[in-house]
N, CA, C and O atoms as a GROMACS GRO file, in nm:
protein
  368
    1LEU      N    1   8.349   7.217  11.657
    1LEU     CA    2   8.369   7.275  11.508
    1LEU      C    3   8.268   7.183  11.419
    1LEU      O    4   8.219   7.230  11.317
    2ARG      N    5   8.233   7.033  11.467
    2ARG     CA    6   8.184   6.936  11.367
    2ARG      C    7   8.022   6.976  11.394
    2ARG      O    8   7.940   6.967  11.302
    3ALA      N    9   7.983   7.019  11.528
    3ALA     CA   10   7.857   7.029  11.552
    3ALA      C   11   7.806   7.161  11.465
    3ALA      O   12   7.701   7.156  11.401
    4ILE      N   13   7.884   7.268  11.469
    4ILE     CA   14   7.852   7.370  11.400
    4ILE      C   15   7.852   7.379  11.233
    4ILE      O   16   7.797   7.470  11.169
    5THR      N   17   7.912   7.284  11.185
    5THR     CA   18   7.920   7.243  11.074
    5THR      C   19   7.788   7.166  11.031
    5THR      O   20   7.727   7.189  10.927
    6LYS      N   21   7.750   7.066  11.129
    6LYS     CA   22   7.636   6.982  11.110
    6LYS      C   23   7.510   7.089  11.080
    6LYS      O   24   7.426   7.086  10.990
    7PHE      N   25   7.533   7.189  11.198
    7PHE     CA   26   7.407   7.277  11.203
    7PHE      C   27   7.388   7.379  11.065
    7PHE      O   28   7.284   7.422  11.016
    8GLY      N   29   7.511   7.396  11.028
    8GLY     CA   30   7.516   7.494  10.905
    8GLY      C   31   7.457   7.426  10.776
    8GLY      O   32   7.377   7.480  10.699
    9HIS      N   33   7.505   7.311  10.764
    9HIS     CA   34   7.479   7.205  10.643
    9HIS      C   35   7.319   7.191  10.654
    9HIS      O   36   7.253   7.216  10.552
   10ALA      N   37   7.261   7.157  10.760
   10ALA     CA   38   7.116   7.138  10.768
   10ALA      C   39   7.033   7.250  10.761
   10ALA      O   40   6.922   7.242  10.709
   11LEU      N   41   7.081   7.363  10.811
   11LEU     CA   42   7.000   7.475  10.800
   11LEU      C   43   7.000   7.528  10.671
   11LEU      O   44   6.902   7.579  10.617
   12GLY      N   45   7.123   7.515  10.616
   12GLY     CA   46   7.118   7.555  10.457
   12GLY      C   47   7.058   7.504  10.401
   12GLY      O   48   6.982   7.578  10.338
   13LEU      N   49   7.039   7.353  10.373
   13LEU     CA   50   6.941   7.287  10.312
   13LEU      C   51   6.806   7.309  10.345
   13LEU      O   52   6.729   7.320  10.250
   14ALA      N   53   6.766   7.317  10.449
   14ALA     CA   54   6.626   7.357  10.504
   14ALA      C   55   6.601   7.506  10.438
   14ALA      O   56   6.505   7.513  10.362
   15PHE      N   57   6.658   7.597  10.455
   15PHE     CA   58   6.660   7.725  10.390
   15PHE      C   59   6.648   7.715  10.237
   15PHE      O   60   6.595   7.809  10.178
   16GLN      N   61   6.695   7.604  10.163
   16GLN     CA   62   6.664   7.595  10.033
   16GLN      C   63   6.539   7.534   9.999
   16GLN      O   64   6.471   7.571   9.903
   17VAL      N   65   6.504   7.428  10.090
   17VAL     CA   66   6.376   7.367  10.057
   17VAL      C   67   6.272   7.476  10.080
   17VAL      O   68   6.192   7.502   9.990
   18ILE      N   69   6.269   7.545  10.201
   18ILE     CA   70   6.180   7.631  10.209
   18ILE      C   71   6.156   7.737  10.102
   18ILE      O   72   6.044   7.778  10.073
   19ASP      N   73   6.274   7.781  10.042
   19ASP     CA   74   6.268   7.902   9.938
   19ASP      C   75   6.195   7.842   9.821
   19ASP      O   76   6.104   7.894   9.757
   20ASP      N   77   6.258   7.705   9.800
   20ASP     CA   78   6.178   7.624   9.677
   20ASP      C   79   6.006   7.633   9.702
   20ASP      O   80   5.926   7.674   9.619
   21ILE      N   81   5.972   7.581   9.841
   21ILE     CA   82   5.845   7.606   9.864
   21ILE      C   83   5.765   7.716   9.817
   21ILE      O   84   5.668   7.712   9.741
   22LEU      N   85   5.836   7.847   9.891
   22LEU     CA   86   5.761   7.975   9.882
   22LEU      C   87   5.763   8.012   9.761
   22LEU      O   88   5.679   8.098   9.733
   23ASP      N   89   5.869   7.956   9.628
   23ASP     CA   90   5.871   8.010   9.498
   23ASP      C   91   5.707   7.947   9.415
   23ASP      O   92   5.650   7.993   9.316
   24VAL      N   93   5.672   7.835   9.498
   24VAL     CA   94   5.552   7.776   9.422
   24VAL      C   95   5.419   7.808   9.490
   24VAL      O   96   5.310   7.774   9.444
   25THR      N   97   5.434   7.878   9.604
   25THR     CA   98   5.319   7.887   9.691
   25THR      C   99   5.293   8.060   9.758
   25THR      O  100   5.205   8.095   9.836
   26GLN      N  101   5.379   8.125   9.711
   26GLN     CA  102   5.350   8.268   9.737
   26GLN      C  103   5.363   8.352   9.594
   26GLN      O  104   5.420   8.308   9.494
   27THR      N  105   5.296   8.489   9.605
   27THR     CA  106   5.328   8.555   9.486
   27THR      C  107   5.436   8.638   9.488
   27THR      O  108   5.513   8.642   9.584
   28SER      N  109   5.451   8.725   9.362
   28SER     CA  110   5.576   8.782   9.356
   28SER      C  111   5.573   8.898   9.438
   28SER      O  112   5.675   8.948   9.486
   29GLU      N  113   5.426   8.957   9.459
   29GLU     CA  114   5.429   9.065   9.523
   29GLU      C  115   5.473   9.044   9.714
   29GLU      O  116   5.507   9.135   9.790
   30LYS      N  117   5.459   8.921   9.744
   30LYS     CA  118   5.463   8.886   9.886
   30LYS      C  119   5.632   8.849   9.882
   30LYS      O  120   5.697   8.895   9.976
   31LEU      N  121   5.695   8.782   9.795
   31LEU     CA  122   5.819   8.759   9.760
   31LEU      C  123   5.907   8.853   9.746
   31LEU      O  124   6.023   8.832   9.782
   32GLY      N  125   5.869   8.975   9.690
   32GLY     CA  126   5.940   9.084   9.662
   32GLY      C  127   6.039   9.055   9.562
   32GLY      O  128   6.136   9.129   9.548
   33LYS      N  129   6.013   8.910   9.464
   33LYS     CA  130   6.091   8.892   9.368
   33LYS      C  131   6.004   8.808   9.281
   33LYS      O  132   5.907   8.759   9.338
   34SER      N  133   6.020   8.781   9.148
   34SER     CA  134   5.946   8.673   9.066
   34SER      C  135   5.932   8.534   9.128
   34SER      O  136   6.028   8.462   9.153
   35ALA      N  137   5.786   8.499   9.155
   35ALA     CA  138   5.764   8.381   9.182
   35ALA      C  139   5.761   8.285   9.074
   35ALA      O  140   5.768   8.334   8.962
   36GLY      N  141   5.752   8.164   9.084
   36GLY     CA  142   5.733   8.067   8.977
   36GLY      C  143   5.842   8.053   8.887
   36GLY      O  144   5.828   7.991   8.782
   37LYS      N  145   5.972   8.118   8.928
   37LYS     CA  146   6.072   8.094   8.833
   37LYS      C  147   6.114   7.965   8.789
   37LYS      O  148   6.136   7.926   8.674
   38ASP      N  149   6.120   7.903   8.900
   38ASP     CA  150   6.174   7.744   8.904
   38ASP      C  151   6.094   7.661   8.821
   38ASP      O  152   6.145   7.578   8.745
   39VAL      N  153   5.972   7.678   8.832
   39VAL     CA  154   5.879   7.599   8.754
   39VAL      C  155   5.916   7.646   8.626
   39VAL      O  156   5.974   7.563   8.556
   40ALA      N  157   5.899   7.750   8.581
   40ALA     CA  158   5.922   7.794   8.453
   40ALA      C  159   6.029   7.741   8.363
   40ALA      O  160   6.017   7.708   8.245
   41ALA      N  161   6.168   7.737   8.463
   41ALA     CA  162   6.278   7.713   8.421
   41ALA      C  163   6.295   7.552   8.432
   41ALA      O  164   6.403   7.498   8.403
   42GLN      N  165   6.191   7.484   8.472
   42GLN     CA  166   6.190   7.343   8.476
   42GLN      C  167   6.289   7.281   8.582
   42GLN      O  168   6.327   7.165   8.569
   43LYS      N  169   6.327   7.353   8.677
   43LYS     CA  170   6.431   7.317   8.763
   43LYS      C  171   6.378   7.193   8.886
   43LYS      O  172   6.271   7.191   8.946
   44ALA      N  173   6.474   7.110   8.895
   44ALA     CA  174   6.436   7.010   8.989
   44ALA      C  175   6.452   7.032   9.130
   44ALA      O  176   6.534   6.980   9.205
   45THR      N  177   6.343   7.135   9.163
   45THR     CA  178   6.346   7.144   9.312
   45THR      C  179   6.284   7.029   9.390
   45THR      O  180   6.244   6.924   9.339
   46TYR      N  181   6.282   7.060   9.518
   46TYR     CA  182   6.210   6.966   9.630
   46TYR      C  183   6.061   6.980   9.599
   46TYR      O  184   6.001   6.874   9.579
   47PRO      N  185   5.995   7.088   9.592
   47PRO     CA  186   5.859   7.054   9.557
   47PRO      C  187   5.818   7.007   9.396
   47PRO      O  188   5.706   6.958   9.383
   48ALA      N  189   5.890   7.017   9.291
   48ALA     CA  190   5.886   6.975   9.186
   48ALA      C  191   5.902   6.809   9.179
   48ALA      O  192   5.849   6.736   9.095
   49VAL      N  193   5.976   6.773   9.275
   49VAL     CA  194   6.035   6.640   9.243
   49VAL      C  195   5.962   6.547   9.375
   49VAL      O  196   5.951   6.425   9.358
   50ILE      N  197   5.921   6.600   9.484
   50ILE     CA  198   5.845   6.533   9.595
   50ILE      C  199   5.743   6.580   9.622
   50ILE      O  200   5.672   6.508   9.692
   51GLY      N  201   5.687   6.712   9.582
   51GLY     CA  202   5.571   6.783   9.633
   51GLY      C  203   5.559   6.874   9.734
   51GLY      O  204   5.659   6.880   9.806
   52VAL      N  205   5.471   6.946   9.762
   52VAL     CA  206   5.512   7.061   9.847
   52VAL      C  207   5.482   7.010   9.989
   52VAL      O  208   5.548   7.053  10.083
   53GLU      N  209   5.394   6.928  10.006
   53GLU     CA  210   5.360   6.852  10.152
   53GLU      C  211   5.495   6.788  10.226
   53GLU      O  212   5.535   6.807  10.341
   54ALA      N  213   5.554   6.702  10.114
   54ALA     CA  214   5.670   6.615  10.155
   54ALA      C  215   5.778   6.721  10.162
   54ALA      O  216   5.852   6.715  10.260
   55SER      N  217   5.797   6.816  10.074
   55SER     CA  218   5.886   6.938  10.121
   55SER      C  219   5.892   6.986  10.249
   55SER      O  220   5.996   7.009  10.311
   56ARG      N  221   5.770   7.002  10.293
   56ARG     CA  222   5.753   7.083  10.415
   56ARG      C  223   5.804   7.004  10.519
   56ARG      O  224   5.859   7.048  10.620
   57SER      N  225   5.781   6.871  10.489
   57SER     CA  226   5.807   6.743  10.594
   57SER      C  227   5.982   6.765  10.612
   57SER      O  228   6.044   6.780  10.716
   58GLU      N  229   6.029   6.760  10.486
   58GLU     CA  230   6.175   6.742  10.470
   58GLU      C  231   6.249   6.863  10.549
   58GLU      O  232   6.346   6.843  10.622
   59ALA      N  233   6.186   7.002  10.525
   59ALA     CA  234   6.232   7.115  10.562
   59ALA      C  235   6.210   7.089  10.753
   59ALA      O  236   6.301   7.114  10.832
   60ARG      N  237   6.092   7.045  10.792
   60ARG     CA  238   6.092   7.015  10.922
   60ARG      C  239   6.220   6.912  10.975
   60ARG      O  240   6.287   6.937  11.076
   61ARG      N  241   6.236   6.821  10.908
   61ARG     CA  242   6.341   6.736  10.927
   61ARG      C  243   6.478   6.799  10.950
   61ARG      O  244   6.537   6.789  11.058
   62LEU      N  245   6.522   6.857  10.856
   62LEU     CA  246   6.639   6.936  10.834
   62LEU      C  247   6.641   7.050  10.974
   62LEU      O  248   6.743   7.079  11.036
   63THR      N  249   6.542   7.089  10.994
   63THR     CA  250   6.552   7.196  11.081
   63THR      C  251   6.566   7.151  11.243
   63THR      O  252   6.622   7.214  11.333
   64ASN      N  253   6.494   7.016  11.251
   64ASN     CA  254   6.518   6.954  11.393
   64ASN      C  255   6.669   6.903  11.363
   64ASN      O  256   6.742   6.917  11.461
   65ALA      N  257   6.722   6.856  11.267
   65ALA     CA  258   6.854   6.805  11.262
   65ALA      C  259   6.952   6.931  11.294
   65ALA      O  260   7.046   6.923  11.373
   66ALA      N  261   6.922   7.032  11.232
   66ALA     CA  262   7.016   7.149  11.282
   66ALA      C  263   6.997   7.175  11.419
   66ALA      O  264   7.094   7.181  11.495
   67GLN      N  265   6.887   7.190  11.457
   67GLN     CA  266   6.875   7.208  11.617
   67GLN      C  267   6.951   7.108  11.705
   67GLN      O  268   7.020   7.137  11.802
   68ASN      N  269   6.928   6.992  11.659
   68ASN     CA  270   7.002   6.873  11.763
   68ASN      C  271   7.145   6.877  11.750
   68ASN      O  272   7.220   6.833  11.837
   69ALA      N  273   7.188   6.935  11.630
   69ALA     CA  274   7.347   6.959  11.609
   69ALA      C  275   7.390   7.062  11.737
   69ALA      O  276   7.504   7.055  11.781
   70LEU      N  277   7.303   7.147  11.788
   70LEU     CA  278   7.357   7.268  11.873
   70LEU      C  279   7.329   7.220  12.012
   70LEU      O  280   7.347   7.304  12.101
   71LYS      N  281   7.287   7.096  12.048
   71LYS     CA  282   7.269   7.045  12.190
   71LYS      C  283   7.386   7.061  12.275
   71LYS      O  284   7.367   7.095  12.392
   72ILE      N  285   7.510   7.041  12.232
   72ILE     CA  286   7.629   7.035  12.282
   72ILE      C  287   7.662   7.199  12.361
   72ILE      O  288   7.725   7.220  12.465
   73PHE      N  289   7.603   7.286  12.280
   73PHE     CA  290   7.605   7.422  12.324
   73PHE      C  291   7.543   7.494  12.417
   73PHE      O  292   7.573   7.608  12.451
   74GLY      N  293   7.426   7.405  12.472
   74GLY     CA  294   7.345   7.444  12.570
   74GLY      C  295   7.264   7.552  12.514
   74GLY      O  296   7.230   7.566  12.397
   75LYS      N  297   7.230   7.647  12.646
   75LYS     CA  298   7.136   7.759  12.601
   75LYS      C  299   7.189   7.888  12.529
   75LYS      O  300   7.125   7.979  12.476
   76GLU      N  301   7.345   7.867  12.544
   76GLU     CA  302   7.410   7.976  12.467
   76GLU      C  303   7.384   7.973  12.306
   76GLU      O  304   7.410   8.072  12.238
   77ALA      N  305   7.336   7.868  12.257
   77ALA     CA  306   7.300   7.845  12.120
   77ALA      C  307   7.148   7.890  12.084
   77ALA      O  308   7.102   7.879  11.970
   78GLU      N  309   7.077   7.940  12.189
   78GLU     CA  310   6.932   7.981  12.157
   78GLU      C  311   6.907   8.042  12.041
   78GLU      O  312   6.825   8.003  11.959
   79PRO      N  313   6.997   8.165  12.029
   79PRO     CA  314   6.949   8.258  11.895
   79PRO      C  315   6.951   8.152  11.780
   79PRO      O  316   6.861   8.152  11.696
   80LEU      N  317   7.056   8.061  11.776
   80LEU     CA  318   7.055   7.981  11.632
   80LEU      C  319   6.920   7.876  11.628
   80LEU      O  320   6.864   7.854  11.521
   81ARG      N  321   6.882   7.825  11.734
   81ARG     CA  322   6.769   7.768  11.749
   81ARG      C  323   6.646   7.841  11.689
   81ARG      O  324   6.571   7.792  11.605
   82GLU      N  325   6.635   7.970  11.746
   82GLU     CA  326   6.541   8.078  11.702
   82GLU      C  327   6.542   8.100  11.567
   82GLU      O  328   6.434   8.119  11.510
   83LEU      N  329   6.669   8.102  11.489
   83LEU     CA  330   6.674   8.130  11.375
   83LEU      C  331   6.619   8.024  11.262
   83LEU      O  332   6.560   8.040  11.155
   84ALA      N  333   6.671   7.896  11.341
   84ALA     CA  334   6.592   7.772  11.262
   84ALA      C  335   6.458   7.756  11.290
   84ALA      O  336   6.397   7.682  11.213
   85ASN      N  337   6.390   7.811  11.392
   85ASN     CA  338   6.254   7.809  11.403
   85ASN      C  339   6.194   7.908  11.291
   85ASN      O  340   6.096   7.878  11.223
   86TYR      N  341   6.261   8.022  11.280
   86TYR     CA  342   6.190   8.131  11.201
   86TYR      C  343   6.201   8.069  11.036
   86TYR      O  344   6.124   8.110  10.949
   87LEU      N  345   6.281   7.992  11.014
   87LEU     CA  346   6.268   7.951  10.872
   87LEU      C  347   6.146   7.888  10.838
   87LEU      O  348   6.097   7.902  10.725
   88LEU      N  349   6.080   7.803  10.948
   88LEU     CA  350   5.956   7.714  10.938
   88LEU      C  351   5.863   7.804  10.919
   88LEU      O  352   5.776   7.769  10.839
   89ILE      N  353   5.849   7.928  10.973
   89ILE     CA  354   5.731   8.009  10.964
   89ILE      C  355   5.715   8.131  10.847
   89ILE      O  356   5.620   8.195  10.802
   90ARG      N  357   5.852   8.128  10.825
   90ARG     CA  358   5.872   8.268  10.707
   90ARG      C  359   5.768   8.258  10.617
   90ARG      O  360   5.703   8.153  10.612
   91GLU      N  361   5.739   8.358  10.538
   91GLU     CA  362   5.633   8.363  10.442
   91GLU      C  363   5.711   8.419  10.330
   91GLU      O  364   5.656   8.410  10.220
   92TYR      N  365   5.818   8.469  10.333
   92TYR     CA  366   5.886   8.554  10.216
   92TYR      C  367   6.039   8.528  10.243
   92TYR      O  368   6.124   8.578  10.170
   0.00000   0.00000   0.00000
């Protein structure tokens, strides 16, 4: 239970960081929702606080942490690892 909780926590944070990055780097058409809303609302997102490149690095770190939490499960957790990898390459 502890391992899957660590996975979920790290992956959830990675998802949020990536969502924040996409909000400032993609168009509304590509995202299928209004882009730039966080900037307009002056939200303290990862890109606003540490910049886009540092945010990408943080997303990679969190994704690695999520994947490391799955080591105990061996090959059976491969679909979850693939999900974590997908987050890093998604464009919308």
